C-alpha positions as a printed NumPy array, in Angstrom:
array([[  9.534, -17.457, -21.456],
       [ 10.481, -13.862, -21.908],
       [  7.225, -12.655, -24.229],
       [  5.074, -14.836, -21.193],
       [  7.091, -12.574, -18.447],
       [  6.67 ,  -8.909, -20.767],
       [  2.714,  -9.759, -21.091],
       [  2.319, -11.023, -17.586],
       [  3.882,  -7.67 , -16.357],
       [  1.649,  -5.489, -18.687],
       [ -1.293,  -7.299, -17.191],
       [ -0.203,  -6.27 , -13.074],
       [  0.195,  -2.828, -14.497],
       [ -3.202,  -2.305, -16.467],
       [ -4.45 ,  -4.026, -13.124],
       [ -3.413,  -1.128, -10.759],
       [ -4.403,   1.206, -13.312],
       [ -7.776,   0.128, -14.034],
       [ -8.424,  -0.628, -10.853],
       [ -8.249,   2.323,  -9.982],
       [ -9.444,   4.764, -12.667],
       [-12.243,   7.247, -12.636],
       [-15.305,   7.653, -14.936],
       [-14.004,  11.546, -15.893],
       [-10.759,  12.829, -14.953],
       [ -9.92 ,  15.508, -12.283],
       [ -8.514,  19.046, -12.917],
       [ -4.701,  19.386, -13.562],
       [ -2.707,  19.603, -10.211],
       [ -2.415,  22.772,  -8.573],
       [  1.111,  24.273,  -8.114],
       [  1.967,  24.509,  -4.421],
       [  1.631,  27.12 ,  -2.544],
       [  3.821,  28.451,  -0.016],
       [  2.553,  29.082,   3.331],
       [  4.433,  30.123,   6.193],
       [  2.97 ,  29.563,   9.635],
       [  3.812,  31.684,  13.174],
       [  6.28 ,  29.723,  15.109],
       [  4.364,  28.175,  17.913],
       [  4.816,  29.505,  21.276],
       [  7.269,  26.933,  23.521],
       [  5.421,  25.168,  25.723],
       [  5.597,  21.84 ,  27.228],
       [  3.321,  20.115,  24.861],
       [  5.645,  21.771,  22.477],
       [  8.601,  20.004,  23.311],
       [  7.283,  16.814,  23.819],
       [  4.221,  14.768,  22.628],
       [  0.937,  14.168,  24.754],
       [ -1.623,  12.576,  22.497],
       [ -0.164,   9.795,  20.696],
       [ -1.25 ,   8.57 ,  17.333],
       [ -0.539,   5.33 ,  16.275],
       [  0.358,   2.153,  19.088],
       [  4.071,   1.172,  19.157],
       [  5.383,  -0.718,  16.892],
       [  9.066,  -2.254,  16.197],
       [ 10.163,  -2.041,  12.485],
       [ 10.953,  -4.646,  10.759],
       [ 11.738,  -6.258,   6.88 ],
       [  8.02 ,  -6.869,   6.693],
       [  7.358,  -3.105,   6.871],
       [  9.458,  -2.389,   4.454],
       [  6.541,  -2.985,   1.685],
       [  7.145,  -2.45 ,  -2.635],
       [  5.153,  -3.769,  -5.259],
       [  8.291,  -4.624,  -8.37 ],
       [  7.297,  -6.606, -11.353],
       [ 10.304,  -5.561, -14.051],
       [ 13.433,  -4.411, -11.75 ],
       [ 15.273,  -4.21 ,  -8.121],
       [ 13.263,  -1.409,  -7.426],
       [ 16.523,   0.797,  -5.708],
       [ 14.654,   1.505,  -2.398],
       [ 15.775,  -0.59 ,   0.433],
       [ 13.114,  -2.479,   0.228],
       [ 12.548,  -5.951,   1.902],
       [  8.318,  -7.123,   1.618],
       [  6.987,  -7.583,  -1.683],
       [  3.565,  -7.878,  -3.444],
       [  2.845, -10.267,  -6.085],
       [ -0.19 ,  -8.248,  -7.24 ],
       [ -1.976, -11.053,  -9.83 ],
       [  1.266, -11.68 , -10.983],
       [  1.057, -14.899, -12.025],
       [ -2.675, -14.67 , -12.781],
       [ -4.695, -18.191, -12.006],
       [ -5.846, -18.099, -15.431],
       [ -1.495, -18.234, -16.187],
       [ -0.545, -20.994, -14.114],
       [ -3.725, -23.106, -14.562],
       [ -4.123, -22.995, -18.003],
       [ -6.278, -25.882, -18.306],
       [ -8.207, -27.766, -15.285],
       [ -5.253, -29.371, -13.403],
       [ -2.283, -28.558, -15.43 ],
       [ -0.002, -25.95 , -13.761],
       [  2.359, -24.207, -15.288],
       [  4.587, -22.999, -12.658],
       [  7.131, -21.034, -15.091],
       [  6.285, -17.673, -14.74 ],
       [  5.733, -18.195, -10.978],
       [  9.139, -19.299, -10.329],
       [ 10.833, -16.84 , -12.072],
       [  8.546, -13.896, -10.495],
       [  9.165, -15.416,  -6.98 ],
       [ 12.921, -16.175,  -8.078],
       [ 13.827, -12.377,  -9.055],
       [ 11.983, -10.225,  -6.137],
       [ 13.598, -12.68 ,  -3.854],
       [ 16.796, -11.738,  -5.767],
       [ 16.085,  -7.896,  -5.569],
       [ 15.864,  -8.23 ,  -1.919],
       [ 12.484,  -9.574,  -0.801],
       [ 12.662, -11.35 ,   2.544],
       [  8.794, -11.464,   2.718],
       [  6.385, -12.488,  -0.088],
       [  3.123, -11.695,  -0.186],
       [  0.454, -13.081,  -2.762],
       [ -2.855, -11.952,  -4.461],
       [ -5.019, -14.172,  -6.095],
       [ -7.133, -13.166,  -9.351],
       [ -7.818, -14.171, -12.854],
       [-10.155, -16.82 , -13.015],
       [ -9.188, -19.227, -16.051],
       [-11.774, -19.145, -18.857],
       [-12.136, -23.235, -18.373],
       [-13.768, -22.412, -14.724],
       [-15.343, -19.362, -15.349],
       [-19.262, -19.668, -14.914],
       [-21.003, -17.775, -17.861],
       [-20.029, -14.396, -18.968],
       [-19.592, -11.604, -17.32 ],
       [-22.31 ,  -9.058, -16.68 ],
       [-19.943,  -5.99 , -18.566],
       [-16.642,  -8.072, -20.603],
       [-15.856,  -3.994, -21.686],
       [-14.282,  -3.499, -18.521],
       [-12.44 ,  -6.203, -17.662],
       [ -9.049,  -6.02 , -17.482],
       [ -7.203,  -9.754, -17.691],
       [ -9.305, -11.297, -20.831],
       [-12.293, -13.565, -21.032],
       [-14.173, -14.432, -17.96 ],
       [-11.503, -13.241, -16.088],
       [-13.581, -11.579, -13.322],
       [-16.045, -13.993, -13.501],
       [-16.907, -16.868, -10.566],
       [-15.573, -20.27 , -11.049],
       [-18.704, -22.423, -11.615],
       [-17.226, -24.956,  -8.961],
       [-15.531, -23.326,  -6.343],
       [-13.79 , -26.665,  -5.723],
       [-11.533, -25.535,  -8.692],
       [-10.512, -22.822,  -6.761],
       [ -9.868, -24.289,  -4.005],
       [ -7.271, -26.916,  -6.101],
       [ -5.754, -23.952,  -7.199],
       [ -4.927, -22.384,  -3.806],
       [ -3.98 , -25.738,  -2.732],
       [ -1.368, -26.356,  -5.017],
       [ -0.047, -22.585,  -4.63 ],
       [ -0.046, -22.899,  -1.038],
       [  1.578, -26.64 ,  -1.201],
       [  4.438, -25.315,  -3.723],
       [  5.653, -22.335,  -2.342],
       [  5.207, -22.909,   1.769],
       [  8.449, -21.035,   3.871],
       [  8.486, -18.819,   0.759],
       [  5.118, -16.829,   0.557],
       [  4.152, -16.076,   4.152],
       [  0.895, -14.475,   3.043],
       [ -2.276, -15.135,   0.97 ],
       [ -4.823, -12.519,  -0.366],
       [ -8.055, -13.737,  -1.012],
       [ -8.542, -11.503,  -4.282],
       [ -7.206,  -8.44 ,  -5.783],
       [ -9.651,  -5.85 ,  -5.536],
       [-12.995,  -7.567,  -5.649],
       [-14.812,  -3.988,  -5.139],
       [-13.888,  -3.529,  -8.886],
       [-15.909,  -5.038, -11.838],
       [-12.427,  -4.993, -13.831],
       [-11.358,  -7.948, -11.336],
       [-14.696,  -9.317, -10.143],
       [-18.404,  -9.432, -11.431],
       [-18.9  , -11.502,  -8.608],
       [-21.753, -11.503,  -5.236],
       [-20.242, -10.5  ,  -2.308],
       [-21.556, -13.778,  -0.525],
       [-19.298, -15.624,  -3.584],
       [-16.236, -13.481,  -2.334],
       [-17.234, -14.214,   1.329],
       [-16.875, -18.243,   0.401],
       [-13.682, -17.937,  -1.588],
       [-11.914, -16.211,   1.789],
       [-13.451, -19.08 ,   3.717],
       [-11.561, -21.198,   1.448],
       [ -8.232, -19.408,   1.418],
       [ -7.923, -19.331,   5.251],
       [ -9.315, -22.94 ,   5.745],
       [ -6.996, -24.069,   3.035],
       [ -3.689, -21.976,   3.645],
       [ -3.967, -23.29 ,   7.543],
       [ -4.003, -26.592,   6.868],
       [ -1.347, -26.281,   4.526],
       [  0.885, -23.96 ,   5.951],
       [ -0.508, -22.824,   9.664],
       [  2.788, -20.479,   9.455],
       [  1.458, -18.237,   6.755],
       [ -1.616, -15.702,   7.404],
       [ -4.247, -14.585,   5.286],
       [ -6.294, -11.523,   4.496],
       [ -9.279, -10.887,   2.903],
       [-10.343,  -9.284,  -1.003],
       [ -8.943,  -6.141,  -0.79 ],
       [-11.577,  -3.647,  -0.858],
       [-11.051,   0.293,  -2.838],
       [-12.497,   3.046,  -1.042],
       [-11.207,   6.001,  -3.468],
       [-14.788,   5.579,  -5.094],
       [-18.061,   5.608,  -3.315],
       [-20.302,   3.331,  -5.524],
       [-17.545,   0.932,  -5.048],
       [-17.409,   0.996,  -1.614],
       [-20.926,   1.513,  -0.529],
       [-21.583,  -1.097,  -3.671],
       [-19.665,  -4.308,  -2.892],
       [-17.128,  -3.502,  -0.198],
       [-20.094,  -2.587,   2.619],
       [-22.125,  -6.058,   1.682],
       [-18.981,  -7.695,   1.848],
       [-17.924,  -6.578,   5.478],
       [-21.218,  -7.543,   6.546],
       [-21.307, -10.7  ,   5.086],
       [-17.928, -11.529,   6.547],
       [-19.219, -10.384,   9.84 ],
       [-21.783, -12.978,   9.747],
       [-19.374, -15.76 ,   8.704],
       [-17.332, -14.662,  12.216],
       [-13.94 , -12.57 ,  10.205],
       [-12.498, -15.953,   8.217],
       [ -9.349, -14.446,   7.528],
       [ -5.905, -13.09 ,   9.464],
       [ -5.969,  -9.404,   8.172],
       [ -8.319,  -6.761,   7.055],
       [ -6.977,  -5.266,   3.763],
       [ -7.766,  -1.865,   2.068],
       [ -6.377,   0.165,  -1.165],
       [ -6.644,   3.393,   0.328],
       [ -5.712,   5.294,  -3.049],
       [ -6.247,   9.018,  -2.657],
       [ -8.821,  10.126,  -5.552],
       [ -7.854,  13.051,  -7.987],
       [ -6.05 ,  15.653,  -6.556],
       [ -6.07 ,  14.64 ,  -2.981],
       [ -3.026,  13.533,  -1.225],
       [ -2.246,  12.223,   2.279],
       [ -4.716,  13.494,   4.52 ],
       [ -7.252,  12.569,   1.586],
       [ -6.019,   8.904,   2.614],
       [ -6.214,   8.885,   6.53 ],
       [ -9.655,  10.017,   5.756],
       [-10.293,   6.934,   3.426],
       [ -8.72 ,   4.707,   6.163],
       [-11.185,   6.193,   8.752],
       [-13.74 ,   5.296,   6.647],
       [-13.094,   1.64 ,   6.474],
       [-12.182,   1.589,  10.349],
       [-15.708,   3.176,  10.728],
       [-17.505,   0.36 ,   9.159],
       [-15.516,  -1.999,  10.717],
       [-16.78 ,  -0.534,  14.185],
       [-20.357,  -0.519,  12.873],
       [-20.3  ,  -4.418,  12.71 ],
       [-18.139,  -4.634,  15.833],
       [-15.14 ,  -6.177,  13.956],
       [-12.71 ,  -8.021,  16.464],
       [ -9.086,  -6.474,  16.761],
       [ -6.902,  -7.606,  13.61 ],
       [ -4.401,  -5.557,  11.87 ],
       [ -5.243,  -3.698,   8.943],
       [ -2.759,  -3.533,   5.626],
       [ -2.935,  -1.296,   2.862],
       [ -1.991,  -3.635,   0.419],
       [ -1.394,  -0.869,  -2.633],
       [ -1.353,   2.754,  -2.682],
       [  0.219,   5.478,  -5.067],
       [ -1.36 ,   9.587,  -5.506],
       [ -3.404,  11.109,  -8.223],
       [ -5.612,   8.535,  -9.715],
       [ -7.728,   8.624, -12.414],
       [ -5.741,  10.025, -14.929],
       [ -2.276,   8.951, -16.674],
       [  0.836,  10.3  , -14.639],
       [  2.598,  12.86 , -16.347],
       [  5.548,  11.797, -18.595],
       [  7.983,  11.809, -17.881],
       [  8.266,  12.514, -14.304],
       [  4.637,  11.918, -13.087],
       [  1.948,  14.498, -11.658],
       [  3.696,  14.72 ,  -8.38 ],
       [  7.549,  15.533,  -8.889],
       [ 10.519,  16.583,  -6.806],
       [ 10.616,  17.377,  -2.966],
       [  6.589,  16.909,  -2.708],
       [  6.702,  13.011,  -4.732],
       [  9.475,  12.586,  -2.48 ],
       [  7.593,  13.559,   0.938],
       [  4.775,  11.604,   0.133],
       [  5.882,   8.871,  -0.882],
       [  7.561,   8.695,   2.957],
       [  4.595,  10.296,   4.561],
       [  2.681,   7.299,   2.767],
       [  4.083,   5.275,   5.851],
       [  4.573,   7.255,   8.445],
       [  0.883,   7.85 ,   8.049],
       [ -0.065,   4.353,   8.145],
       [  2.084,   3.491,  11.028],
       [  0.087,   6.733,  12.886],
       [ -3.164,   5.262,  11.624],
       [ -2.09 ,   1.559,  13.056],
       [ -2.152,   0.586,   9.291],
       [  0.783,  -2.557,   9.883],
       [  1.84 ,  -2.177,   6.241],
       [  1.926,  -0.364,   3.262],
       [  2.742,  -1.577,  -0.091],
       [  3.854,   1.211,  -2.417],
       [  3.007,   1.338,  -6.27 ],
       [  5.1  ,   0.524,  -8.   ],
       [  9.015,   0.7  ,  -8.796],
       [  9.671,   0.749, -12.305],
       [ 13.064,   1.142, -14.558],
       [ 11.398,   3.576, -16.782],
       [  8.438,   5.95 , -16.82 ],
       [  4.725,   4.196, -16.356],
       [  1.796,   5.903, -17.372],
       [ -0.173,   4.85 , -13.983],
       [  1.089,   6.062, -10.461],
       [  0.858,   9.975, -10.065],
       [  4.833,   9.263,  -8.349],
       [  7.009,   7.947, -10.012],
       [  9.579,   5.419,  -8.368],
       [ 12.039,   4.956, -11.683],
       [ 15.654,   4.66 , -10.424],
       [ 17.404,   8.186,  -9.365],
       [ 13.853,   9.692,  -8.919],
       [ 13.248,  11.783,  -5.728],
       [ 10.608,   8.958,  -4.694],
       [ 13.054,   6.357,  -5.519],
       [ 15.77 ,   8.002,  -3.445],
       [ 14.177,   9.419,  -0.545],
       [ 12.348,   5.746,   0.186],
       [ 15.693,   4.166,  -0.056],
       [ 17.036,   6.857,   3.046],
       [ 13.681,   6.346,   4.923],
       [ 14.031,   2.622,   4.929],
       [ 17.42 ,   3.174,   6.333],
       [ 16.17 ,   5.612,   9.008],
       [ 13.895,   3.058,  10.561],
       [ 14.477,  -0.409,  10.392],
       [ 15.061,  -1.642,  13.556],
       [ 13.48 ,   0.978,  15.549],
       [ 10.479,   1.274,  17.454],
       [  7.982,   3.423,  16.098],
       [  6.355,   5.08 ,  19.536],
       [  3.551,   7.407,  17.752],
       [  2.962,  10.491,  16.249],
       [  1.401,  13.558,  17.211],
       [ -0.042,  16.461,  15.243],
       [  0.569,  20.046,  16.122],
       [ -0.85 ,  22.896,  14.988],
       [  1.921,  23.381,  11.889],
       [  3.512,  20.335,  11.97 ],
       [  3.801,  16.345,  13.079],
       [  6.232,  14.935,  14.775],
       [  6.719,  11.284,  14.738],
       [  9.063,   9.516,  17.658],
       [ 11.258,   6.521,  17.017],
       [ 13.168,   4.261,  19.338],
       [ 16.753,   3.459,  18.142],
       [ 20.065,   2.351,  19.857],
       [ 18.12 ,   3.184,  23.008],
       [ 17.99 ,   6.957,  21.934],
       [ 14.333,   8.477,  21.104],
       [ 14.694,  10.262,  17.445],
       [ 12.129,  12.185,  15.652],
       [ 10.895,  12.543,  11.927],
       [  9.102,  15.447,  11.536],
       [  7.545,  17.619,   8.534],
       [  4.91 ,  20.46 ,   8.073],
       [  1.587,  19.619,   7.48 ],
       [ -1.553,  21.739,   9.638],
       [ -4.195,  19.526,  11.343],
       [ -6.555,  21.126,   8.372],
       [ -4.061,  18.514,   6.204],
       [ -4.907,  20.922,   3.044],
       [ -1.952,  19.07 ,   1.006],
       [ -1.57 ,  22.042,  -1.573],
       [  0.126,  24.022,   0.587],
       [  3.342,  23.524,   1.855],
       [  3.609,  24.201,   5.608],
       [  6.939,  25.849,   7.245],
       [  7.224,  25.491,  10.559],
       [  9.713,  26.401,  13.159],
       [ 10.339,  22.925,  15.055],
       [ 11.592,  23.771,  18.692],
       [ 14.755,  22.683,  19.822],
       [ 16.552,  23.067,  23.517],
       [ 19.955,  22.486,  22.432],
       [ 21.816,  21.613,  19.39 ],
       [ 20.643,  18.71 ,  17.243],
       [ 21.438,  16.727,  14.127],
       [ 18.838,  17.063,  11.589],
       [ 18.854,  14.566,   8.046],
       [ 17.247,  15.473,   5.005],
       [ 15.358,  13.866,   2.162],
       [ 15.823,  12.411,  -0.463],
       [ 19.712,  11.49 ,  -0.127],
       [ 20.139,  11.456,   3.845],
       [ 22.139,  14.609,   4.282],
       [ 22.575,  15.448,   7.416],
       [ 23.91 ,  19.053,   9.016],
       [ 24.315,  19.722,  12.877],
       [ 21.494,  22.846,  13.768],
       [ 20.758,  24.827,  16.752],
       [ 16.735,  25.932,  14.983],
       [ 15.057,  23.882,  12.749],
       [ 12.215,  25.045,  10.568],
       [ 10.527,  22.528,   8.68 ],
       [  8.768,  21.758,   6.109],
       [  6.642,  19.345,   3.871],
       [  9.61 ,  17.227,   3.207],
       [  9.886,  14.656,   6.475],
       [ 13.563,  15.185,   8.203],
       [ 14.953,  13.198,  11.133],
       [ 15.863,  14.637,  14.027],
       [ 18.677,  13.938,  16.672],
       [ 18.709,  15.921,  19.481],
       [ 21.573,  15.985,  21.567],
       [ 19.465,  15.539,  24.928]])
């Protein structure tokens, strides 16, 4: 049992590493440059948001999202994605014969680590079910024929039904397939994936009407993957009348890029939906970290210290200001892992920052964010009072620079800092790239 679990975890890690890899590594990350911008002239528009980004939303346990396969993530997260773990081929090793031991253990572990909301992503075709051989077996992550579509879609339907019936009430969201835009996980056609999307929607609604479904997740950081598979998949989904509940992208920034590049990818995805007159549905990002393409700098990753804390937290804030309902951070590990550019190990800056941030926002109402010339100001309502989370960033979104800006205060305010939530009372405030919580006195 233990060996099987470790193998599954290694496979899950390989999934993300391969899924967001690059054919040519990016150059080393640049050292942050400190840029000081003159304080703005106080005006009404600098003291109160005028044009807000992001629709108002309540922040609850479902929004505090994470991946964790090996241990308690220590981030106070309560919404977990079971990312291809376990694989279809791990559970149904021969037709109609199910071994639920790995599935049960994974689910029970995540619930023990604080998960109140669980999402499961299908992937990993069993060899017995595969329709022939892959076009490129060298890139498959999960073993022979794991990326090949089933020769009979009834095989997939039977597995989906068995999972949903067994875990009704425990798993509340089902993702059709992980990163179907990548040949590492799928070498079938967009048309076949649309049929599988329809199967997931139909079976879930029959067996657990309270549960939700997402389309297969699509990568956006590689134009060849996006234009070659994601665009035609979306077009075929439109022709099939969008048979799922939630749009789903993986908005990993690529190479040296940071949060601003992620926002551009979200905009690109939404632009494709707009071209197709897609109906209003929530958009989720079910897997995200930074600096994909090369291993993440042992032992601390490529993005470290305050910047790691800042970018991890800004992932969620940027998601909400871009109307991305859930933003699943990838991923918490007990020790260094080569894939993530930002490590979320025990005691790491990002881990501590996410824990503090989750305390800040749980139970609040997000009111939206405003991009000022040199900082972003996000408004929340907590216990009937308005509070703000702000950080330095120019409208150009140059994430190589640590922008410092004067934040206008009309009186004294309590200001709390990442990563650990230390607070102070002040009448003047200069902010930088690391978000701070601001509670004004009125």
